[in-house]
C-alpha positions as CSV (number, residue, x, y, z in Angstrom):
1,M,143.7,16.1,127.5
2,Q,142.6,17.5,130.9
3,K,139.7,15.1,131.0
4,T,141.8,11.9,130.3
5,G,145.3,13.0,131.3
6,R,146.6,11.5,128.1
7,I,147.3,12.6,124.5
8,L,148.1,10.8,121.2
9,L,149.4,12.8,118.3
10,T,149.4,11.3,114.9
11,S,150.2,12.4,111.3
12,D,151.2,10.9,108.0
13,A,154.4,12.9,108.3
14,C,157.7,11.1,108.9
15,Q,158.3,10.8,112.7
16,R,162.0,11.9,112.6
17,G,162.2,15.7,112.7
18,S,158.4,15.9,112.8
19,Y,156.6,18.9,114.1
20,L,154.6,16.5,116.3
21,H,157.6,15.9,118.5
22,T,157.9,19.7,119.0
23,L,154.2,19.8,119.8
24,A,154.5,16.8,122.2
25,A,157.4,18.5,124.0
26,T,155.4,21.8,124.3
27,I,152.4,20.0,125.6
28,Q,154.5,18.1,128.2
29,D,156.2,21.3,129.2
30,L,153.0,23.4,129.6
31,A,150.6,20.7,130.8
32,F,152.9,18.5,132.8
33,D,150.7,18.5,135.9
34,D,147.6,17.5,133.8
35,L,149.3,14.5,132.2
36,D,149.1,11.0,133.6
37,A,151.3,9.6,130.8
38,P,153.8,11.1,128.3
39,A,152.5,12.4,125.0
40,V,152.7,9.7,122.4
41,V,153.6,10.4,118.7
42,V,152.6,8.0,115.9
43,G,153.7,8.9,112.4
44,E,155.0,7.2,109.2
45,K,158.1,5.1,109.3
46,N,161.4,6.8,108.8
47,W,161.9,5.3,105.3
48,I,161.7,6.4,101.8
49,T,158.1,6.3,100.7
50,P,157.5,2.9,99.2
51,A,155.3,1.8,96.2
52,A,151.6,2.0,96.7
53,E,151.4,-1.8,97.3
54,Q,153.3,-1.3,100.6
55,E,151.7,1.8,101.9
56,D,150.1,-0.1,104.8
57,L,153.6,-0.9,106.1
58,F,154.6,2.7,105.9
59,F,151.8,5.1,106.8
60,P,150.1,5.0,110.2
61,Q,147.4,2.4,110.4
62,P,144.5,2.1,112.9
63,G,146.2,-0.9,114.5
64,W,149.3,1.2,115.1
65,L,147.2,3.8,117.0
66,L,145.5,1.1,119.1
67,D,148.9,-0.5,119.8
68,A,150.3,2.9,120.9
69,I,147.3,3.5,123.2
70,D,147.5,0.0,124.7
71,S,151.2,0.0,125.2
72,R,151.9,3.6,126.2
73,L,148.8,5.3,127.5
74,V,146.2,2.9,128.9
75,R,145.6,-0.8,128.7
76,L,142.7,-1.7,126.4
77,P,140.7,-4.7,127.9
78,G,141.0,-7.8,125.8
79,Y,143.3,-6.1,123.2
80,T,146.6,-7.7,122.1
81,P,149.1,-5.4,120.4
82,T,150.5,-6.4,117.1
83,T,153.6,-4.1,117.2
84,D,156.3,-3.7,119.8
85,W,156.1,-0.3,121.6
86,S,158.5,-1.3,124.3
87,R,161.3,1.1,125.3
88,E,163.9,-1.3,123.8
89,A,162.1,-1.5,120.5
90,R,161.7,2.2,120.2
91,L,165.5,2.7,121.0
92,R,166.4,0.0,118.5
93,N,164.2,1.6,115.8
94,A,165.8,5.0,116.5
95,R,169.3,3.6,116.3
96,E,168.5,1.8,113.0
97,G,166.8,4.9,111.6
98,V,163.5,3.1,111.2
């Protein structure tokens, strides 16, 4: 983190109430001066675990990580995100419980 000034935390745990948010808050509190961007958390959707056929819509996928990096941490040259990580989208998802 001190080398890049950025951190991405990911897990297959549900994002809401996740330990990763506590960890992200602690990192931001203790390493604020070393960060160039807020800590980003990517976890599973805040839904009931679906059938196996739909796991790629539920559990974090490589594309989700790349989208989070490109949208929240540092632009990736030539990369086009497939998911919306805008502030408005994150607020809407939180309001809808997604």
